[in-house]
C-alpha positions as CSV (number, residue, x, y, z in Angstrom):
1,M,0.0,0.0,0.0
2,N,2.5,2.4,1.0
3,R,4.5,1.6,-2.6
4,T,1.6,2.5,-4.6
5,A,0.8,5.5,-2.4
6,A,4.2,6.9,-3.3
7,G,3.8,5.7,-6.8
8,W,0.7,8.0,-7.0
9,G,2.4,10.8,-5.2
10,S,5.3,10.6,-7.4
11,G,3.1,10.5,-10.4
12,L,1.2,13.4,-9.3
13,L,4.1,15.8,-9.0
14,G,5.3,14.6,-12.5
15,V,1.5,15.8,-13.7
16,I,2.0,19.2,-11.9
17,I,5.8,19.9,-13.6
18,F,4.1,18.5,-17.1
19,S,1.0,20.9,-16.7
20,G,3.4,23.8,-17.5
21,S,4.4,22.5,-20.8
22,L,2.0,23.5,-23.5
23,P,1.7,27.1,-22.0
24,A,5.4,27.5,-22.0
25,T,5.4,25.8,-25.5
26,R,2.8,28.2,-26.3
27,V,4.9,31.5,-25.5
28,A,8.4,29.6,-26.8
29,V,7.1,29.1,-30.2
30,S,6.1,32.6,-30.9
31,S,9.8,33.2,-30.8
32,F,11.3,30.0,-32.0
33,D,11.2,27.9,-34.8
34,P,9.3,24.7,-33.6
35,L,11.8,22.9,-34.9
36,F,14.8,24.5,-32.8
37,L,12.4,24.4,-30.0
38,T,12.0,20.9,-30.3
39,S,15.7,19.7,-30.6
40,A,17.1,22.5,-28.4
41,R,15.0,21.4,-25.3
42,A,16.1,17.8,-26.0
43,A,19.5,18.4,-26.7
44,G,19.8,20.5,-23.6
45,A,18.1,18.1,-21.3
46,A,20.1,15.5,-22.9
47,L,23.6,17.4,-21.5
48,L,22.4,17.3,-18.1
49,G,21.1,13.7,-18.5
50,L,24.4,12.8,-19.6
51,C,26.1,14.7,-16.7
52,L,24.0,13.0,-14.0
53,L,24.9,9.5,-15.4
54,L,28.3,10.2,-15.2
55,I,28.5,11.9,-11.9
56,L,26.6,8.9,-10.3
57,K,28.5,6.5,-12.4
58,Q,25.8,4.5,-14.1
59,P,26.1,1.5,-16.3
60,L,25.1,1.1,-19.7
61,P,21.7,0.1,-20.3
62,G,21.8,-3.7,-22.1
63,R,21.1,-4.5,-25.7
64,R,17.9,-5.7,-24.9
65,D,16.7,-2.3,-23.5
66,L,17.7,-0.5,-26.8
67,K,14.2,-1.2,-28.8
68,S,12.5,0.1,-26.0
69,L,14.8,3.3,-25.1
70,F,14.3,4.1,-28.8
71,L,10.7,4.0,-28.8
72,V,10.9,6.4,-25.3
73,A,13.0,8.7,-27.7
74,L,10.5,8.8,-30.5
75,G,7.5,9.0,-28.5
76,V,8.6,11.7,-25.7
77,V,11.7,13.4,-26.5
78,V,11.3,14.1,-30.7
79,G,7.6,13.1,-31.2
80,F,5.5,14.8,-28.8
81,P,7.3,18.2,-28.2
82,L,7.9,18.5,-32.5
83,L,4.1,17.7,-32.9
84,T,2.9,19.9,-30.3
85,A,5.3,22.6,-31.0
86,M,3.7,22.5,-34.9
87,A,0.2,22.1,-33.8
88,L,0.4,25.0,-31.3
89,Q,1.2,27.3,-34.7
90,H,-2.1,26.7,-35.8
91,I,-4.3,26.2,-32.2
92,T,-4.2,27.4,-28.9
93,S,-3.2,25.9,-25.7
94,A,-6.9,25.6,-24.3
95,H,-7.7,23.8,-27.5
96,S,-4.4,21.6,-27.3
97,I,-5.8,20.2,-23.9
98,V,-8.9,18.8,-25.5
99,F,-6.2,15.8,-27.0
100,I,-4.4,16.0,-23.6
101,G,-7.5,14.6,-22.0
102,L,-7.1,11.5,-24.2
103,L,-3.7,10.6,-23.2
104,P,-4.4,8.8,-19.9
105,F,-6.6,6.6,-22.1
106,V,-4.0,5.9,-24.8
107,T,-1.3,5.1,-22.3
108,A,-3.5,2.9,-20.2
109,I,-3.9,1.1,-23.6
110,F,-0.5,0.9,-24.5
111,G,0.4,-0.4,-20.8
112,A,-2.1,-3.4,-21.4
113,V,-0.5,-4.1,-24.9
114,R,3.3,-3.6,-24.1
115,A,3.4,-4.2,-20.2
116,G,0.9,-6.9,-19.8
117,E,-1.3,-4.9,-17.4
118,R,-5.1,-6.1,-17.2
119,P,-7.2,-3.5,-15.3
120,K,-10.9,-4.6,-14.4
121,S,-13.4,-3.6,-16.6
122,L,-14.5,-0.9,-14.3
123,F,-11.2,0.6,-14.7
124,W,-11.9,1.5,-18.5
125,L,-15.0,2.8,-18.0
126,F,-14.0,5.3,-15.4
127,S,-10.8,6.3,-17.7
128,F,-13.0,7.0,-20.8
129,T,-15.5,8.7,-18.9
130,G,-13.0,10.8,-17.5
131,S,-11.1,11.3,-21.0
132,L,-14.4,12.2,-22.3
133,A,-15.3,14.6,-19.7
134,V,-11.8,16.5,-20.2
135,A,-12.1,16.8,-24.0
136,A,-15.8,17.7,-24.1
137,Y,-15.0,20.4,-21.4
138,S,-12.0,21.6,-23.3
139,L,-13.9,21.5,-26.6
140,S,-16.5,23.8,-25.4
141,L,-14.1,26.5,-24.6
142,S,-12.0,26.3,-27.7
143,T,-12.3,28.8,-30.5
144,G,-9.1,27.9,-32.5
145,I,-10.1,25.1,-34.2
146,S,-7.6,23.7,-37.1
147,L,-7.7,20.3,-38.9
148,K,-3.9,20.5,-39.6
149,G,-3.6,21.1,-35.6
150,D,-5.8,18.9,-34.9
151,L,-4.1,16.0,-36.3
152,Y,-0.6,16.8,-35.0
153,M,-2.2,16.6,-31.8
154,V,-3.6,12.9,-32.5
155,A,-0.2,11.9,-33.7
156,A,1.4,13.4,-30.8
157,I,-1.0,11.6,-28.1
158,V,-0.3,8.3,-29.9
159,L,3.4,8.6,-29.9
160,C,3.4,10.0,-26.3
161,G,1.2,6.9,-24.6
162,L,3.6,4.7,-26.5
163,G,6.5,6.5,-25.0
164,Y,5.4,6.9,-21.5
165,A,4.2,3.0,-21.2
166,E,7.6,1.7,-22.8
167,G,9.3,4.2,-20.3
168,A,7.4,3.0,-17.5
169,T,8.2,-0.7,-18.3
170,L,11.8,-0.1,-18.5
171,S,12.1,2.0,-15.2
172,R,11.1,-1.1,-13.2
173,H,14.7,-2.6,-13.6
174,L,16.4,0.6,-15.0
175,G,15.1,3.6,-12.8
176,G,13.2,6.5,-14.1
177,W,15.6,9.2,-14.3
178,Q,17.9,6.8,-15.7
179,V,15.3,5.8,-19.1
180,I,14.8,9.6,-19.8
181,S,18.6,10.2,-19.4
182,W,19.2,7.3,-22.0
183,A,16.6,8.3,-24.3
184,L,17.6,11.9,-24.5
185,I,21.4,10.8,-25.4
186,L,20.1,8.3,-27.7
187,S,18.6,11.3,-29.4
188,M,21.7,13.3,-29.6
189,P,22.7,12.3,-33.0
190,V,19.5,13.9,-34.0
191,T,18.7,16.8,-32.1
192,V,22.2,18.2,-31.9
193,P,22.6,18.7,-35.4
194,L,18.6,19.9,-35.8
195,T,19.5,22.4,-33.3
196,L,22.5,23.6,-34.9
197,M,20.7,23.6,-38.3
198,S,17.8,25.7,-37.2
199,L,19.4,28.2,-35.0
200,P,17.3,31.6,-35.0
201,E,18.7,33.8,-37.8
202,S,18.8,36.5,-35.2
203,W,18.9,36.5,-31.4
204,V,18.0,40.2,-30.9
205,G,14.6,40.6,-30.0
206,I,13.8,37.4,-28.5
207,P,12.1,38.1,-25.2
208,A,12.6,36.8,-21.6
209,A,9.4,35.3,-21.6
210,A,10.6,32.9,-24.6
211,W,13.9,32.2,-22.9
212,A,12.2,31.3,-20.0
213,S,10.1,29.0,-21.5
214,L,12.8,27.5,-23.3
215,G,14.4,26.8,-20.0
216,Y,11.2,25.3,-18.5
217,V,11.0,22.9,-21.3
218,T,14.2,22.3,-21.3
219,V,14.9,21.3,-17.6
220,F,11.7,20.5,-16.4
221,S,9.4,18.9,-18.9
222,M,12.1,17.0,-20.5
223,L,14.0,15.8,-17.8
224,I,13.0,16.3,-13.9
225,G,9.0,15.8,-14.9
226,F,9.8,12.2,-16.1
227,V,12.1,11.5,-13.1
228,F,8.9,11.5,-11.1
229,W,6.6,10.3,-13.7
230,Y,8.4,7.3,-14.9
231,R,8.8,6.5,-11.3
232,G,5.4,6.8,-10.5
233,L,4.0,4.7,-13.8
234,A,6.8,2.0,-12.5
235,I,5.8,1.4,-9.0
236,G,1.8,2.6,-9.1
237,G,1.1,0.7,-12.3
238,I,1.1,2.2,-15.7
239,A,-2.6,1.8,-16.2
240,G,-3.8,3.2,-12.8
241,V,-1.3,6.1,-12.4
242,S,-1.7,7.4,-16.0
243,Q,-5.5,8.3,-15.1
244,L,-3.5,11.6,-13.1
245,Q,-3.0,13.0,-16.6
246,L,-6.9,13.7,-16.6
247,L,-6.0,16.9,-13.9
248,Q,-3.1,17.8,-16.1
249,P,-5.5,20.0,-18.5
250,F,-6.7,22.0,-15.7
251,F,-3.5,22.7,-14.1
252,G,-2.8,23.4,-17.6
253,L,-5.7,25.7,-18.4
254,L,-5.4,27.3,-15.3
255,L,-1.7,28.4,-15.9
256,A,-2.9,29.5,-19.3
257,S,-5.3,31.9,-17.9
258,L,-2.8,33.0,-15.3
259,L,0.0,33.7,-17.8
260,L,-1.3,33.7,-21.4
261,H,-4.4,35.6,-20.6
262,E,-6.5,32.8,-21.9
263,P,-10.3,32.3,-21.3
264,V,-11.2,29.4,-18.8
265,A,-14.8,29.2,-17.9
266,L,-15.9,28.7,-14.3
267,T,-17.7,25.6,-14.8
268,M,-14.0,23.9,-14.6
269,I,-14.9,23.4,-11.0
270,G,-17.9,21.1,-11.7
271,V,-15.7,19.3,-14.2
272,T,-12.6,18.9,-12.3
273,T,-15.0,17.4,-9.7
274,L,-16.4,14.8,-12.1
275,V,-12.6,14.2,-13.0
276,I,-11.4,13.4,-9.6
277,F,-14.1,11.2,-9.0
278,C,-13.0,9.1,-12.1
279,V,-9.5,9.4,-11.1
280,A,-10.3,7.9,-8.0
281,G,-12.4,5.1,-9.3
282,A,-9.9,4.2,-12.0
283,K,-7.7,3.9,-9.2
284,R,-9.9,1.3,-7.4
285,F,-10.1,-0.8,-10.2
286,A,-6.8,-0.7,-11.7
């Protein structure tokens, strides 16, 4: 019981950190090219991860782990950041949260397929209901609808769900921060050249808010958040803990309102209550 509670607590902390990702990306992408933003955040986080691995003298991952590390890198290091950055050029961060609400359900599916988890039938009911509530609420707020942006977000969610499930499975024997660090390092032959190729033509006039947002998505979204998130999924269960992501849209909408002055309706309180009920139900039947 204590181990499960620790997993859920760690997962919740990861979700809170991730909640700042979309608003920060929305700010950063207004000054940086999406390709530069994606590659720079990954390359910067990779350097930090490499330093941690060297300082703490961590062993190399086994050959059998490389395929899963590649899937983690594809999903959460390159795929999700790039596709969301591209999507946010066409839609608002509030509208993108429509799709983030589907991520727990997608992650649970990959947890069943890739990690062999078998939640009870009622778990899927609570998970689907929570995802539907988040998507419907976010859609009711959104005015920035774009087919291209929506397709980018769908692809981002599928890759991210796969990366979460693979990373959680690996974390059970590699460790959470080691998994994301190795995945970031594995991506460096791609992310470092792309960073150099997509450097801004001029650094003049880039506002401090854009630099701060780039720093946030590099240090917190790409590294620190995953330390807590993968640990939570690994020890608390992928299907169950992944449902905490249902709360991420509301943290994200709150940040979007405070930082970007995007409108958020008062009905958020009622929908949040329903989502918390769904998370509790999913936890019980996971």
